[in-house]
C-alpha positions in Angstrom: 0.0 0.0 0.0 1.2 3.5 -0.8 0.3 7.0 0.4 -1.7 8.6 -2.5 0.4 11.8 -2.4 3.9 10.9 -1.3 3.9 7.4 -2.9 5.7 6.1 0.2 5.1 2.5 1.2 2.8 2.0 4.2 2.7 -1.1 6.3 0.1 -0.5 9.0 -3.6 -0.2 8.3 -7.1 -0.4 9.8 -9.5 -2.8 8.2 -13.3 -2.2 8.2 -14.2 -4.9 5.7 -16.9 -4.8 3.0 -18.6 -1.5 2.9 -21.4 -0.1 0.7 -21.9 3.6 -0.5 -22.6 5.5 2.8 -25.5 7.4 1.3 -26.7 4.5 -0.9 -30.1 4.1 0.7 -32.0 1.4 -1.1 -35.6 1.4 -2.4 -35.9 -2.3 -1.7 -34.0 -5.0 0.2 -33.3 -6.9 -3.0 -31.8 -3.9 -4.8 -28.2 -4.5 -5.8 -25.5 -2.3 -4.3 -21.9 -1.4 -4.9 -19.4 -2.4 -2.2 -15.7 -1.9 -1.6 -13.1 -3.1 0.9 -12.7 -0.1 3.3 -9.2 0.2 4.7 -7.3 3.2 6.0 -3.6 4.0 6.2 -1.4 6.8 7.5 1.2 8.4 5.3 4.1 9.8 7.4 5.5 12.4 5.0 2.4 14.5 4.8 0.8 13.2 8.1 -2.1 12.1 5.9 -4.9 9.7 7.2 -6.5 8.3 4.1 -8.7 5.6 2.5 -6.9 3.0 0.4 -9.8 2.2 -1.8 -12.9 4.2 -2.6 -15.8 4.4 -5.2 -15.6 6.7 -8.2 -16.9 10.2 -7.3 -19.8 9.7 -9.8 -21.1 6.9 -7.6 -21.0 8.9 -4.4 -22.2 12.3 -5.8 -24.5 11.3 -8.6 -28.1 12.3 -9.4 -29.7 11.8 -6.0 -27.4 12.9 -3.2 -29.7 12.6 -0.2 -28.3 15.3 2.1 -29.7 18.8 2.0 -27.8 21.4 4.1 -30.9 23.5 4.6 -32.6 20.6 6.4 -30.5 21.2 9.5 -31.2 24.4 11.4 -27.9 24.0 13.1 -26.0 24.1 9.7 -28.2 27.0 8.4 -27.2 29.1 11.5 -23.6 27.9 11.2 -23.3 29.1 7.6 -25.0 32.4 8.4 -22.3 33.1 11.1 -19.6 31.8 8.8 -20.5 34.2 6.0 -20.6 37.1 8.4 -17.1 36.1 9.7 -15.8 35.9 6.1 -17.1 39.4 5.2 -15.3 40.8 8.1 -12.1 39.0 7.2 -12.1 40.2 3.6 -12.9 43.8 4.6 -14.4 44.8 1.2 -17.9 45.0 -0.3 -17.2 43.3 -3.6 -15.4 39.9 -3.7 -15.7 36.8 -5.8 -16.6 33.7 -3.8 -16.3 30.2 -5.2 -17.7 27.3 -3.2 -16.8 23.7 -3.9 -19.7 21.3 -3.2 -22.2 24.1 -2.7 -25.1 21.7 -2.1 -28.5 23.5 -2.0 -26.9 26.9 -1.7 -27.3 27.4 2.1 -23.9 29.1 2.4 -23.8 30.9 -1.0 -27.3 32.6 -0.5 -25.5 34.9 2.0 -23.5 36.5 -0.8 -24.2 38.7 -3.8 -24.9 36.2 -6.7 -23.3 38.5 -9.2 -19.9 37.7 -7.6 -20.5 34.1 -6.4 -20.5 30.7 -7.9 -20.9 27.2 -6.6 -19.7 23.9 -8.1 -22.2 21.1 -7.2 -21.9 17.7 -9.0 -25.0 16.2 -7.5 -28.1 17.1 -9.7 -30.7 16.8 -6.9 -29.2 19.4 -4.5 -28.0 21.6 -7.4 -31.6 21.8 -8.7 -32.8 23.1 -5.3 -30.1 25.7 -5.3 -31.0 27.0 -8.8 -34.6 27.3 -7.8 -33.5 29.5 -4.9 -31.7 31.8 -7.4 -28.2 30.6 -6.4 -25.5 30.8 -9.1 -24.7 27.1 -9.1 -23.3 24.9 -11.9 -23.9 21.1 -12.0 -20.2 20.2 -12.5 -17.0 19.2 -10.6 -14.5 21.9 -9.8 -11.6 21.6 -12.4 -9.7 23.8 -14.9 -11.8 22.7 -17.8 -15.1 23.6 -16.2 -13.8 26.9 -14.9 -12.7 27.9 -18.4 -16.2 27.2 -19.7 -17.6 30.0 -17.5 -17.9 33.7 -18.2 -14.6 35.5 -17.5 -15.8 37.2 -14.4 -16.3 33.7 -12.8 -12.8 32.4 -13.6 -10.9 34.1 -10.8 -11.8 34.1 -7.1 -10.9 36.2 -4.0 -11.8 33.3 -1.8 -12.2 29.6 -2.5 -14.3 27.7 0.1 -15.4 24.2 0.9 -17.3 22.7 3.8 -16.8 19.0 4.4 -15.8 18.8 0.7 -12.0 19.0 0.3 -11.7 15.6 2.1 -13.9 14.1 -0.6 -11.5 14.8 -3.5 -9.1 11.9 -4.3 -6.6 13.9 -6.3 -5.5 16.6 -3.9 -2.5 17.5 -6.1 -4.8 18.4 -9.1 -7.2 20.2 -6.7 -4.5 22.4 -5.3 -3.1 23.2 -8.8 -6.6 24.1 -9.9 -7.0 26.4 -6.9 -3.7 28.0 -7.6 -4.7 28.8 -11.2 -8.0 30.3 -10.2 -7.2 32.2 -6.9 -6.4 35.9 -7.1 -2.9 37.0 -6.0 -4.3 38.3 -2.7 -6.8 35.5 -2.3 -7.8 33.1 0.5 -8.3 29.4 0.6 -10.7 28.5 3.4 -12.2 25.1 4.1 -13.8 23.2 7.0 -13.3 19.5 7.4 -13.9 16.8 10.0 -10.8 17.0 12.2 -8.5 14.0 12.8 -7.8 15.1 16.4 -11.5 15.1 17.3 -12.0 11.7 15.7 -9.1 10.2 17.6 -10.2 11.8 20.9 -13.9 10.6 20.6 -13.1 7.3 18.8 -15.7 8.5 16.2 -14.6 6.1 13.6 -18.0 6.5 11.9 -16.4 9.6 10.3 -14.6 7.2 8.1 -16.7 6.3 5.0 -16.5 6.4 1.2 -16.8 10.2 0.9 -14.1 10.9 3.5 -11.1 9.9 1.5 -8.9 12.0 3.9 -9.0 13.1 7.5 -7.0 16.3 7.9 -5.0 17.8 10.7 -3.2 21.1 10.9 0.1 19.3 10.2 -1.2 17.5 7.1 -2.8 20.6 5.6 0.3 22.7 6.3 2.7 20.2 4.8 0.5 19.5 1.7 -0.2 23.1 0.8 3.4 24.2 1.5 4.4 22.0 -1.4 2.4 24.3 -3.7 3.6 27.6 -2.0 0.6 28.2 0.2 0.9 28.9 4.0 -1.6 27.8 6.6 -1.9 31.0 8.7 -4.8 30.1 11.0 -7.1 27.2 12.1 -10.3 27.6 14.0 -12.0 24.6 15.8 -15.6 24.1 14.9 -18.4 22.0 16.5 -19.8 20.9 13.1 -19.8 17.2 12.2 -18.8 16.2 15.7 -15.6 18.2 15.6 -14.2 20.0 12.6 -11.4 22.5 11.8 -11.6 25.6 9.7 -8.3 26.1 7.8 -7.2 29.5 6.4 -4.4 29.6 3.8 -2.7 32.4 1.7 -0.1 32.5 -1.0 3.4 32.0 0.6 4.8 35.2 -1.0 2.3 37.3 1.1 4.4 36.3 4.1 1.5 36.3 6.6 2.3 35.4 10.2 0.7 32.2 11.8 -1.8 33.0 14.5 -1.1 32.1 18.1 -4.1 29.8 18.0 -2.6 27.9 15.1 0.8 27.5 16.9 -1.0 26.2 20.0 -2.9 23.6 17.9 0.4 22.5 16.2 1.8 21.9 19.7 -1.3 20.0 20.9 -1.1 17.7 17.9 2.5 16.9 18.7 1.7 16.3 22.4 -1.2 14.0 21.6 0.7 12.1 18.8 -2.0 12.8 16.3 0.5 12.9 13.4 2.4 9.7 14.2 2.1 6.1 13.5 1.8 5.5 17.3 -1.3 7.7 17.3 -2.7 5.7 14.4 -2.1 2.4 16.1 -3.7 3.6 19.4 -6.8 4.7 17.4 -7.0 1.2 15.9 -7.2 -0.3 19.4 -9.9 2.2 20.4 -12.0 1.2 17.4 -11.8 -2.5 18.2 -12.7 -1.9 21.8 -15.6 0.4 20.8 -17.0 -2.3 18.5 -17.0 -5.0 21.3 -18.5 -2.6 23.8 -21.3 -1.6 21.4 -22.2 -5.1 20.4 -22.4 -6.1 24.1 -24.7 -3.2 24.9 -27.1 -4.1 22.0 -27.1 -7.8 22.8 -27.9 -7.1 26.4 -30.9 -4.9 25.5 -32.2 -7.6 23.1 -31.6 -10.4 25.7 -33.7 -8.4 28.1 -36.6 -8.7 25.7 -36.5 -5.0 24.6 -36.3 -3.5 21.1 -34.1 -0.8 19.7 -34.7 1.9 17.1 -32.3 4.3 15.5 -32.5 8.1 15.3 -31.1 9.7 12.1 -30.2 7.6 9.0 -26.9 9.3 8.6 -24.0 8.5 6.2 -22.0 7.8 9.3 -24.4 5.1 10.5 -23.5 3.0 7.4 -20.0 2.6 8.8 -21.2 1.6 12.3 -23.9 -0.8 11.1 -21.7 -2.6 8.6 -18.4 -2.7 10.6 -20.2 -3.9 13.8 -22.5 -6.2 11.8 -25.7 -4.7 13.2 -28.8 -5.8 11.1 -32.5 -5.3 11.0 -33.1 -8.0 13.6 -31.0 -6.0 16.1 -32.3 -2.5 15.2 -35.9 -2.6 14.0 -36.0 0.7 12.2 -34.5 4.2 12.0 -36.5 7.4 12.1 -35.4 10.3 9.9 -36.8 13.6 8.5 -35.2 13.5 5.1 -37.7 12.9 2.3 -35.2 11.1 0.1 -34.5 8.6 2.8 -37.9 7.8 4.2 -39.3 4.5 2.9 -35.9 3.2 2.0 -33.4 0.8 3.6 -30.0 1.3 5.1 -27.0 0.3 2.8 -25.7 -3.2 3.5 -27.9 -3.9 6.6 -31.5 -3.4 5.3 -32.9 -1.5 8.2 -36.1 0.3 7.2 -36.2 4.1 7.5 -39.5 5.5 8.7 -40.8 9.1 8.8 -39.8 10.9 12.0 -43.4 12.0 12.6 -44.1 8.4 13.9 -41.1 8.4 16.3 -42.9 9.9 19.4 -45.7 7.4 19.3 -43.5 4.4 18.3 -43.1 3.2 21.9 -39.3 2.5 21.6 -37.5 2.9 24.9 -33.9 2.3 23.6 -32.8 4.7 20.9 -29.4 4.5 19.1 -28.5 8.1 18.3 -26.7 7.9 15.0 -26.9 11.7 14.6 -24.7 12.1 17.8 -23.1 15.2 16.4 -26.4 16.9 16.7 -27.1 15.6 20.2 -27.5 19.0 21.9 -30.0 20.1 19.3 -31.9 16.8 19.4 -32.0 16.6 23.2 -33.6 20.0 23.3 -36.1 19.0 20.7 -37.0 15.8 22.5 -36.9 17.0 26.1 -40.6 16.2 26.7 -40.0 12.5 25.9 -39.5 10.6 29.2 -38.1 7.1 30.0 -36.0 6.9 26.8 -32.5 5.4 27.0 -30.4 7.2 24.4 -27.1 5.7 23.5 -24.3 5.8 20.8 -20.8 4.4 20.2 -19.1 7.7 21.1 -16.9 8.0 24.2 
């Protein structure tokens, strides 16, 4: 096995076994599904945690991508605050914004559409964005597609992505494309699930087909330095159970690193996040978490009780398939997303029911798959008594 960027040989790995497309919710149990052998490695040179194999992007982000950013009040508020922060950072009224993976336009709607553009390869969410008046194109971000645009949309003052950069297999081509399309005084800003948070919480469900990489400040700094970009700041976020916002500029601008960034660099060293030792320790935590979760579920079932799930997330696909939890162990999962209701979970065939039936369902044991929205959910469900909520998270 080799690191995708450095091409160095890598010996140690974590094996998750046969895994379907995380968002490949099925219309019927008999529906055929694509699977791949999910395995992760750690490349030392760029401190890069990465999938060995993954499906083609067209399989993951095709016509019917089932996640709509606007469906989460938390994310809507997050992007509103994010846009306000960005406007203060840039300190000018007119600036060209380019968003990669712009989804249904929840972030871009906060900017002047005469100076904004979103690249969204999934037709379903792109269509929703267009109906809202968002300047979105149904294509991947690359040099060819950029050159096909009107000239005013070929150069950007800021290039942004939220839980998107980690989806892109060819990071070298991505950064070269960014370099060609970013203005001389421009910013690269992206938020991604953070490797340090995943290690700390043992949230291995963050690993699935779309998350080809899990970044840290060390990996981002090393990778972008290769192309003459400097990481100048990093801001921890609560999104996706623990993310990091990375801010980069052209190296020739010679901007100083923030105190916050220097502190995070040191924390990563202290906690061995960017070492093979840290990787091996995480592997042991995953194995222990699996055993603990299976014991808990079996105990509930052996007591004659039933379990339902809350939130048919992409992350739940990893938990269910890795831990071999099927529809005999979890009877159903309740969700609010239209494109998921009435379907079945990838690989494990658990039926997904409309959330409106949850409160009257009578389930006393609820697996909170959407654990990263726990605070929001507990507030919403505070009137429900005698429910035992649980998840695999430490």
